[in-house]
C-alpha positions as CSV (number, residue, x, y, z in Angstrom):
1,M,131.8,-85.1,-70.8
2,A,131.6,-88.5,-69.2
3,V,132.2,-86.6,-65.4
4,T,129.6,-84.1,-66.8
5,L,127.1,-87.2,-67.8
6,L,127.9,-89.1,-64.6
7,L,127.3,-85.9,-62.3
8,G,123.8,-85.6,-64.1
9,A,122.4,-89.1,-63.5
10,A,123.6,-88.5,-60.0
11,L,121.6,-85.5,-59.2
12,A,119.0,-87.3,-61.4
13,V,118.9,-90.1,-58.8
14,V,119.1,-87.6,-55.6
15,A,115.8,-85.9,-57.1
16,C,114.0,-89.2,-57.5
17,S,114.9,-90.4,-54.3
18,G,113.8,-87.1,-53.0
19,D,110.1,-87.1,-54.0
20,D,109.8,-90.9,-53.0
21,D,111.1,-90.8,-49.9
22,A,109.7,-86.9,-48.9
23,P,107.6,-87.3,-45.8
24,A,103.8,-86.7,-45.8
25,P,102.6,-83.4,-45.3
26,A,101.4,-82.7,-41.1
27,A,97.8,-82.8,-41.5
28,A,96.0,-79.7,-40.2
29,P,94.9,-79.8,-36.5
30,T,91.6,-80.8,-36.4
31,E,88.7,-78.2,-34.6
32,T,88.4,-80.6,-31.8
33,A,92.1,-80.3,-31.2
34,V,91.6,-76.5,-30.8
35,V,89.1,-76.8,-28.8
36,A,90.9,-79.1,-26.0
37,E,93.7,-77.1,-25.8
38,L,91.1,-73.9,-24.3
39,F,93.0,-72.1,-21.3
40,S,91.6,-73.5,-18.0
41,L,92.7,-71.7,-15.0
42,T,95.3,-72.9,-13.0
43,Q,94.3,-71.9,-9.7
44,D,91.3,-73.5,-7.5
45,V,88.2,-71.4,-7.2
46,V,85.8,-71.4,-4.8
47,M,82.4,-71.0,-6.7
48,S,80.6,-69.5,-3.5
49,I,78.8,-66.6,-5.3
50,E,75.0,-67.7,-6.1
51,L,74.4,-66.0,-9.7
52,T,71.2,-66.0,-11.1
53,S,68.7,-64.8,-13.6
54,T,64.9,-63.5,-13.2
55,V,64.3,-64.9,-16.8
56,F,65.8,-68.2,-17.0
57,N,67.0,-71.5,-14.7
58,R,67.5,-74.6,-14.5
59,I,63.8,-75.3,-15.3
60,R,63.2,-72.5,-17.6
61,R,64.4,-72.4,-20.9
62,I,66.3,-68.9,-22.2
63,P,63.3,-67.2,-23.8
64,I,63.5,-65.8,-27.4
65,E,64.2,-62.2,-26.6
66,Y,67.8,-63.1,-25.5
67,V,68.3,-65.5,-28.2
68,C,70.4,-64.8,-31.5
69,R,68.2,-63.3,-34.1
70,M,68.2,-66.3,-36.5
71,N,66.6,-68.5,-33.8
72,K,62.8,-68.5,-33.8
73,T,60.1,-69.7,-31.4
74,N,58.1,-73.0,-32.5
75,P,55.4,-72.1,-34.4
76,N,52.8,-74.4,-32.4
77,L,53.3,-71.6,-29.4
78,P,50.6,-69.2,-28.8
79,G,51.6,-65.8,-30.6
80,G,53.0,-67.5,-34.0
81,V,56.7,-67.4,-34.8
82,R,59.2,-65.0,-33.2
83,S,62.9,-64.1,-34.2
84,G,65.2,-64.0,-31.4
85,G,65.9,-60.0,-30.2
86,N,69.9,-61.0,-29.2
87,Q,70.2,-58.8,-26.2
88,S,71.6,-60.0,-22.9
89,P,69.8,-61.5,-20.2
90,P,69.6,-59.4,-16.7
91,L,71.7,-61.4,-14.1
92,A,72.3,-60.8,-10.5
93,W,74.9,-62.1,-7.6
94,T,75.1,-62.6,-3.8
95,G,77.9,-64.1,-1.4
96,V,80.8,-61.4,-2.9
97,P,84.2,-62.2,-0.9
98,E,85.4,-59.3,0.9
99,G,88.3,-57.5,-1.4
100,T,86.7,-57.7,-4.7
101,V,87.7,-55.0,-6.6
102,S,86.0,-55.9,-10.0
103,F,84.3,-58.7,-12.0
104,A,84.4,-60.6,-15.2
105,L,81.9,-62.2,-17.1
106,I,82.3,-65.2,-19.6
107,V,79.2,-66.9,-21.5
108,E,79.8,-69.8,-23.3
109,G,77.6,-72.2,-24.8
110,D,77.5,-76.4,-25.8
111,E,75.9,-77.4,-28.5
112,P,75.8,-80.9,-29.2
113,R,75.7,-80.5,-33.2
114,I,78.2,-77.9,-33.4
115,E,80.8,-79.9,-31.2
116,E,82.7,-77.0,-29.7
117,T,82.3,-74.5,-27.1
118,R,81.6,-71.1,-28.4
119,V,81.9,-67.7,-26.6
120,H,78.8,-65.6,-27.0
121,W,80.0,-62.9,-24.2
122,L,83.1,-61.6,-22.7
123,I,82.6,-58.1,-20.0
124,W,85.0,-57.1,-17.1
125,N,85.7,-54.4,-14.9
126,I,82.2,-54.4,-13.9
127,P,82.9,-52.6,-10.2
128,G,83.2,-54.3,-7.3
129,D,80.5,-52.9,-5.7
130,A,78.0,-53.9,-8.2
131,T,75.5,-56.4,-7.1
132,E,73.7,-57.1,-10.5
133,L,73.9,-56.0,-14.5
134,A,70.5,-54.9,-16.6
135,A,69.0,-56.4,-19.4
136,A,70.1,-55.5,-23.0
137,V,73.9,-54.3,-22.1
138,P,75.2,-51.9,-25.3
139,T,77.6,-54.5,-27.6
140,T,79.9,-51.3,-27.5
141,T,83.6,-51.4,-26.0
142,Q,83.2,-49.4,-23.1
143,V,80.2,-49.9,-21.5
144,A,80.2,-46.4,-19.2
145,S,76.7,-47.1,-18.1
146,I,77.7,-50.2,-15.6
147,G,81.1,-48.4,-14.4
148,P,84.0,-46.1,-16.0
149,R,86.3,-49.0,-16.9
150,T,83.9,-51.7,-17.8
151,A,84.8,-53.0,-21.2
152,Q,83.7,-55.8,-23.6
153,G,86.0,-58.5,-25.7
154,T,85.7,-60.2,-28.8
155,N,83.5,-62.9,-28.8
156,G,83.0,-66.7,-30.7
157,Y,81.4,-64.4,-33.5
158,D,84.2,-62.0,-33.7
159,R,82.0,-59.0,-32.6
160,V,82.2,-57.3,-29.2
161,G,79.8,-57.6,-26.6
162,Y,76.8,-59.9,-26.3
163,D,75.6,-62.7,-28.9
164,G,72.9,-64.8,-27.6
165,P,72.6,-68.7,-28.0
166,C,72.1,-70.0,-31.6
167,P,71.3,-73.5,-31.4
168,V,71.2,-75.7,-34.5
169,A,67.5,-75.7,-35.9
170,I,65.6,-78.9,-35.0
171,N,64.1,-80.2,-38.4
172,L,61.1,-82.4,-38.1
173,D,60.7,-83.7,-42.1
174,A,58.2,-86.2,-42.3
175,Q,57.1,-88.2,-45.3
176,A,53.8,-87.3,-46.6
177,G,50.8,-89.5,-45.4
178,N,53.0,-90.4,-42.5
179,Q,53.7,-87.1,-40.7
180,G,54.1,-88.4,-37.0
181,K,57.8,-90.0,-38.1
182,I,60.2,-87.7,-37.0
183,R,63.9,-87.9,-38.9
184,G,67.2,-86.8,-38.4
185,G,67.4,-87.2,-34.6
186,A,65.3,-83.8,-34.4
187,R,65.1,-85.0,-30.1
188,D,68.6,-84.1,-29.6
189,A,69.4,-82.5,-26.5
190,A,69.0,-78.9,-25.4
191,S,72.2,-76.8,-25.8
192,R,73.6,-75.5,-22.8
193,Y,75.1,-72.0,-22.1
194,T,77.2,-71.3,-18.7
195,F,77.1,-67.6,-17.7
196,R,80.2,-67.5,-15.4
197,I,81.3,-65.0,-13.0
198,Y,84.3,-64.0,-11.3
199,A,84.9,-62.1,-8.4
200,L,89.1,-60.5,-9.0
201,D,91.3,-58.6,-7.1
202,I,92.5,-56.4,-9.5
203,E,90.9,-54.3,-12.5
204,L,92.1,-55.6,-16.0
205,D,93.7,-53.8,-19.0
206,L,92.4,-55.2,-21.7
207,G,91.5,-54.3,-25.3
208,S,88.2,-55.0,-27.1
209,D,90.1,-57.6,-29.8
210,A,90.4,-59.3,-26.2
211,T,89.7,-63.2,-26.6
212,R,88.0,-65.9,-23.8
213,E,91.9,-66.7,-23.8
214,D,93.6,-63.1,-23.2
215,L,91.1,-63.0,-20.2
216,M,91.4,-66.4,-18.4
217,R,95.0,-66.0,-18.4
218,T,95.1,-62.6,-17.2
219,I,93.0,-63.1,-14.4
220,D,94.6,-66.1,-13.5
221,G,95.7,-66.1,-10.2
222,H,93.3,-62.9,-9.0
223,V,90.1,-64.7,-8.5
224,L,88.7,-64.4,-5.6
225,A,85.5,-66.7,-6.1
226,G,83.4,-67.4,-9.0
227,G,79.8,-68.6,-9.3
228,E,77.9,-69.5,-12.6
229,V,74.4,-70.2,-13.4
230,V,73.1,-72.6,-17.0
231,G,70.2,-71.6,-19.2
232,E,69.1,-74.1,-22.1
233,R,67.6,-73.6,-25.5
234,V,66.7,-75.6,-28.3
235,G,66.9,-75.0,-31.9
236,E,63.6,-73.9,-33.4
237,Y,61.3,-76.6,-35.3
238,F,61.1,-76.6,-38.9
239,R,58.1,-78.9,-40.3
240,R,58.3,-80.0,-44.1
241,I,56.4,-82.7,-45.6
242,V,58.4,-84.1,-48.2
243,G,56.6,-85.3,-50.9
244,S,53.4,-83.1,-50.9
């Protein structure tokens, strides 16, 4: 009996010690940490391709037709409030290097209030002799109207194809009787969206579940040249008179 009691006491001490000294659970990785680990090409890429659009550029913001349906126009603009059309914009490129077999295109958004890089479009196996993409590319896995093997991957919204810029709305709340006072950082910088094209020496064998990471790892070492164009978009404006 004495042995039994001693053994029980020892086990109790071990159990209590384990509870007190157990290491704290590891903190879950933050979203910022995940974003910081996004894969980048290991090869050097010559950005010699000139990528352009007829509907936006460095001084002309991306029009409402090419942004998400939740985004709206400023109600103070002519024509009143309009919702986004969520169709891909027209693109064209020149300066393609010899030996190009196909093109891949990635669209990413840098939205200050979201604090992450969001993927809006992944499309690859655009034929090597192509010089443009028309507007409103279908959001289908295969896009035979562009090329026999042209395909699209999964964007940051877990959908296949293009999803347009969708910046956070700018809130212009004002106290009644002081309508000129803007609150909540309404003058935040515009969100920036980078359209980047890569000329490749291969065609890709990827499924529609392919993500940005899958695409970037697959093209690494096969990029002949690249090019990009950046567009901006601001969130729609809301004005609500507080206390009225």
